Structures are given as C-alpha cells and as structure tokens.
C-alpha positions as CSV (number, residue, x, y, z in Angstrom):
1,M,37.0,46.8,7.3
2,L,38.6,44.3,9.7
3,N,36.2,41.9,11.3
4,I,37.7,41.4,14.8
5,G,35.4,38.5,15.6
6,K,36.4,36.6,12.5
7,S,40.1,37.3,13.1
8,I,39.9,36.0,16.7
9,R,38.1,32.8,15.6
10,M,40.6,32.3,12.7
11,E,43.4,32.3,15.2
12,R,41.8,29.4,17.0
13,L,41.8,27.3,13.8
14,M,45.4,27.7,12.8
15,N,48.9,27.9,14.1
16,R,49.6,31.6,14.6
17,N,53.3,31.3,13.9
18,T,53.0,29.4,10.6
19,G,49.7,30.5,9.3
20,R,48.9,26.9,8.5
21,T,46.5,24.4,10.0
22,V,45.9,20.7,10.6
23,I,42.2,19.9,10.7
24,V,40.6,16.5,11.2
25,P,37.1,16.1,9.8
26,M,34.8,13.8,11.8
27,D,31.6,14.4,10.0
28,H,31.4,11.0,8.5
29,G,28.8,9.6,10.8
30,V,25.9,11.3,8.9
31,T,27.2,10.0,5.5
32,V,28.4,6.5,6.3
33,G,27.4,5.8,9.9
34,P,29.6,4.8,12.9
35,I,32.7,3.7,11.1
36,K,35.9,2.5,12.6
37,G,37.7,5.4,14.5
38,L,34.4,7.3,15.2
39,I,32.6,4.8,17.4
40,D,33.8,6.6,20.5
41,I,34.0,10.1,19.2
42,S,35.2,11.6,22.5
43,T,38.3,9.4,22.5
44,S,39.0,10.3,18.8
45,V,38.8,14.0,19.5
46,D,41.1,13.6,22.5
47,Q,43.6,11.6,20.5
48,V,44.0,14.1,17.7
49,A,44.0,17.1,20.1
50,E,46.8,15.5,22.0
51,G,48.7,15.1,18.7
52,G,48.4,18.8,18.1
53,A,45.6,19.1,15.5
54,N,44.3,22.7,15.3
55,A,40.6,21.8,14.8
56,V,38.1,19.1,14.2
57,I,35.0,19.2,11.9
58,G,31.7,17.6,12.8
59,H,28.0,17.9,12.9
60,V,26.1,19.1,16.0
61,G,26.5,15.6,17.5
62,L,30.2,16.3,17.9
63,P,29.9,19.1,20.6
64,R,26.8,17.4,22.1
65,Y,28.4,14.0,22.6
66,G,32.2,14.1,22.1
67,H,33.9,17.5,21.9
68,R,36.2,18.9,24.6
69,K,35.2,16.3,27.2
70,S,38.8,16.0,28.5
71,G,42.4,16.5,27.5
72,K,43.7,19.4,25.4
73,D,41.5,22.0,23.8
74,I,41.0,22.0,20.1
75,G,39.1,24.2,17.6
76,L,35.6,23.3,16.7
77,I,34.2,23.6,13.2
78,L,30.5,22.7,12.7
79,H,29.6,21.2,9.3
80,L,26.4,22.8,7.9
81,S,25.6,20.4,5.0
82,A,24.9,16.7,4.8
83,S,23.8,13.7,2.8
84,S,23.6,10.0,3.5
85,M,25.0,7.2,1.4
86,L,21.5,5.6,1.6
87,S,20.0,8.6,-0.2
88,P,19.0,8.2,-3.9
89,R,21.1,11.4,-4.5
90,P,24.1,11.1,-2.1
91,N,26.0,13.8,-4.0
92,K,23.3,16.4,-3.2
93,K,24.3,18.2,0.0
94,V,21.5,20.0,1.9
95,L,21.8,22.4,4.8
96,V,21.2,20.9,8.2
97,N,22.5,23.7,10.5
98,T,22.8,27.5,10.5
99,V,25.6,29.9,11.2
100,E,23.8,31.5,14.1
101,N,23.2,28.1,15.7
102,A,26.8,27.2,15.3
103,L,27.7,30.4,17.1
104,R,25.4,29.5,20.0
105,M,27.0,26.1,20.2
106,G,30.5,27.6,20.6
107,A,31.9,26.9,17.2
108,D,35.0,28.6,16.0
109,G,34.1,28.1,12.4
110,V,31.7,26.4,10.0
111,S,32.1,24.3,6.9
112,I,30.0,23.5,3.8
113,H,30.4,20.8,1.2
114,I,29.8,21.5,-2.5
115,N,30.0,19.0,-5.3
116,I,30.8,20.9,-8.5
117,G,29.6,19.2,-11.6
118,D,26.7,17.4,-10.0
119,N,23.2,17.9,-11.5
120,E,22.3,19.5,-8.1
121,D,25.2,21.9,-7.9
122,P,23.1,25.1,-8.7
123,E,21.1,24.5,-5.4
124,M,24.3,23.8,-3.5
125,L,26.0,26.9,-4.8
126,Q,22.9,28.9,-3.8
127,D,23.2,27.6,-0.3
128,F,26.9,28.4,-0.3
129,G,26.3,32.0,-1.3
130,R,23.7,32.4,1.5
131,I,26.0,30.8,4.1
132,A,29.0,33.0,3.0
133,V,26.9,36.2,3.5
134,E,25.8,35.0,7.0
135,C,29.4,34.2,7.9
136,S,30.5,37.6,6.8
137,Y,27.7,39.2,9.0
138,W,28.5,37.1,12.1
139,G,32.3,37.1,11.7
140,M,32.4,33.3,11.4
141,P,35.2,31.6,9.4
142,L,34.0,29.5,6.5
143,I,35.7,26.3,5.2
144,A,34.3,25.3,1.8
145,M,34.8,21.7,0.8
146,M,34.9,22.1,-3.0
147,Y,34.9,18.7,-4.8
148,P,34.6,18.2,-8.6
149,R,32.1,15.3,-8.3
150,G,29.0,14.3,-10.2
151,E,27.6,13.6,-13.6
152,K,29.9,16.0,-15.5
153,I,33.1,14.9,-13.8
154,Q,35.2,12.0,-15.2
155,D,38.3,12.4,-13.0
156,E,37.9,14.1,-9.6
157,K,41.6,14.9,-9.4
158,D,41.9,16.4,-12.9
159,L,43.8,19.6,-12.8
160,E,41.3,21.7,-14.7
161,V,38.2,20.7,-12.8
162,V,40.1,21.0,-9.4
163,K,41.2,24.6,-10.4
164,I,37.6,25.5,-11.2
165,A,36.2,24.0,-8.0
166,A,38.8,25.8,-5.8
167,R,38.3,29.1,-7.5
168,I,34.5,29.0,-7.0
169,G,35.1,28.5,-3.3
170,A,37.2,31.6,-3.1
171,E,34.9,33.7,-5.3
172,L,31.9,32.9,-3.2
173,G,33.5,33.8,0.1
174,A,35.3,30.9,1.7
175,D,38.1,31.7,4.2
176,F,39.6,28.3,3.5
177,V,39.1,26.0,0.5
178,K,39.4,22.3,0.9
179,T,39.9,20.3,-2.3
180,N,41.5,17.3,-3.9
181,Y,45.2,17.0,-4.3
182,T,46.0,16.7,-8.0
183,G,48.8,14.2,-7.6
184,D,52.0,16.3,-8.0
185,P,53.3,19.6,-6.6
186,E,53.7,21.2,-10.0
187,S,50.0,20.8,-11.0
188,F,48.8,21.6,-7.5
189,A,50.8,24.8,-7.6
190,E,48.5,25.9,-10.4
191,V,45.5,25.2,-8.2
192,V,47.0,27.4,-5.5
193,A,47.9,30.2,-7.9
194,G,44.4,30.3,-9.2
195,C,42.7,30.4,-5.8
196,P,43.0,33.6,-3.7
197,A,41.8,31.8,-0.6
198,P,44.1,29.5,1.5
199,I,43.9,25.9,0.3
200,L,43.7,22.7,2.4
201,I,44.1,19.3,0.9
202,A,41.6,16.6,1.4
203,G,42.6,13.1,2.4
204,G,40.1,10.9,0.5
205,S,40.6,7.2,0.6
206,K,43.1,5.6,3.0
207,L,46.7,5.7,1.8
208,S,49.9,4.2,3.2
209,E,51.7,6.3,5.8
210,A,54.5,7.0,3.3
211,E,52.0,8.0,0.6
212,M,50.1,10.3,2.9
213,F,53.1,12.1,4.2
214,K,54.6,12.6,0.7
215,T,51.2,14.0,-0.4
216,I,51.3,16.4,2.6
217,E,54.9,17.5,2.0
218,D,54.3,18.0,-1.7
219,A,51.1,20.0,-1.2
220,I,52.8,22.3,1.4
221,R,55.7,22.8,-1.0
222,A,53.1,23.7,-3.7
223,G,51.6,26.4,-1.4
224,A,48.8,24.7,0.5
225,K,48.1,26.1,3.9
226,G,47.4,22.8,5.6
227,L,45.3,19.7,5.5
228,S,41.8,18.5,6.3
229,I,42.2,14.7,6.5
230,G,39.9,12.3,8.3
231,R,40.1,8.5,7.8
232,N,43.9,8.5,7.3
233,V,44.0,10.0,10.8
234,F,41.2,8.6,13.0
235,Q,41.5,5.1,11.6
236,H,45.2,4.9,12.1
237,S,46.4,2.6,14.9
238,D,48.0,5.6,16.7
239,P,46.0,8.8,15.7
240,T,47.9,10.9,18.2
241,R,51.3,10.1,16.8
242,F,50.1,10.3,13.2
243,V,48.9,13.9,13.9
244,Q,52.2,14.7,15.5
245,A,54.0,13.5,12.4
246,A,51.7,15.4,10.1
247,C,52.2,18.6,12.2
248,M,56.0,18.2,11.8
249,I,55.5,18.6,8.0
250,V,52.9,21.3,8.1
251,H,54.2,23.5,11.0
252,E,57.9,22.6,11.1
253,N,58.7,22.1,7.4
254,K,60.0,18.6,8.1
255,T,60.2,16.1,5.2
256,A,57.9,13.2,4.7
257,E,60.8,10.9,5.4
258,E,61.4,12.6,8.8
259,A,57.7,12.4,9.7
260,L,57.7,8.7,8.7
261,N,60.8,8.0,10.8
262,F,59.2,9.7,13.8
263,L,55.9,7.7,13.4
264,Q,57.7,4.4,13.2
265,K,59.9,5.1,16.3
266,K,57.3,4.2,18.9
267,D,59.8,4.5,21.8
268,Q,60.6,8.2,21.2
C-alpha cells in the first residue's frame, strides 16, 4: 500500500526529475565537536542550500540553531544515533532521538548510523529494526548509514564487507543506504546490484577536488543514486560552488572534468 506521507517527504529529499540526491551531513558536532566549517552552522546550511543541495543531516541542534534561518529552503534529515570520540566505545552508536520527535520538529527524514562488524553491532541492529518499524508507521523516510567498521573489519572499503553492510540496510527497511565507495565503478556496481535500496556514497576523509569529483562520477556510473558528503563540502573554501559542481555530476550527468573546470572558473 502506498504511503502518501512518505512519498511526499521523499520528494523533498531528492530531485524529482533525476531521482537522485545530494545530501550534506552536518552531524559531526556530536562526534568531534565544533570543527572547521561547522562553527557557524547557519551559514554552512545557507551555503550548501544556495549550491543546490537537496538536504542536510544533523542532530536536533541543527533545526534549533541553524536550519532554514535565511536563504533557500533545503530538506531536513534528523540523525537519531550518536557517539563521541571521547567515549571509550566510539563505534557504539546509541539512540538519542525518536522518529515521532523528528516529525514534531519538522524533519523530512531521519537517519541512523550502524557499524557492521563492531562488537556492539547486535544492539545497533536492534535499534535499527525498531526505528525502521516506526518510520514505516509514521511515513518517515529512513537513511541508514551502513559502515563496515569495528573489530571484525580489516578494510572498510573491501568489496565483500561493503556488500554485506549495504544489503543489511536494505533488508532492515532503509529507504536510502549510505555506505563506503569501494574504489572503482566495477566493484561498486556489485554493491549496487546486491542492494535493493537506493545507494548513496559517503565522503569520508578529505580528498582533492579532482579525486572527489571522479569518485562521484564513477559512483553514479555504477548506479549510485547520489551522495552524502560532509567535510569535503562544508570545509571547502567555497561550499556553494562545490555543491553546484557536484550537482552537475549527480543531476546533469556531467563529467568530473566538467565539474572541476566549473569549480575552478570563479568568474563564471
């Protein structure tokens, strides 16, 4: 049965014409504190919104202190799980928000982070299942950040572990699965083929502009439905223009080279 509420909210999180999305996560403040690019969160949101990003991800502090203060509108995804780098178990994500509260705060979607392969992943998967059921009930889109990370993982970008992590996200009810890019379009196409839910690539550590755009182009070519990239965006010297360039690849099927040329021509 079609869930009209979920369909309407999904439309706010993606480009209706392409069926793809450019999402900028800004949930880092809980994990690592007020890092560069997120000191003034209102400005950061305005910059990526102006560039054409479809949505941002953050904790409740985002709508309370920095979301939709001015400028263009942008989709809001509230992150439900968290951990701190100061914790003795930083890989263990615990629930810090609810689907119902996210609805009351005006969110268009929610997200949850699961570290597959960590000693605590049974508890995280249990939380995931409960949140997915609540999202189904309330008609709330769910983005699952599925990372192979923990004691049993030697390489977080290994094809086999990424395929497992992504598939778990789809099996447990995610509307989008965010996971690591495996390094080349051929292997990532296997991840996409094994995951019924739309896949978004994570950004991870900062890359050069050329490397990031090539990653985005190759991932889209492999079947990804977009990206969810944080530090490579909000820590860029010109986040607005960087997002515009990324949107050219995701929504206009431009090449990485074309996006890089656009970014470097400041006078356009």
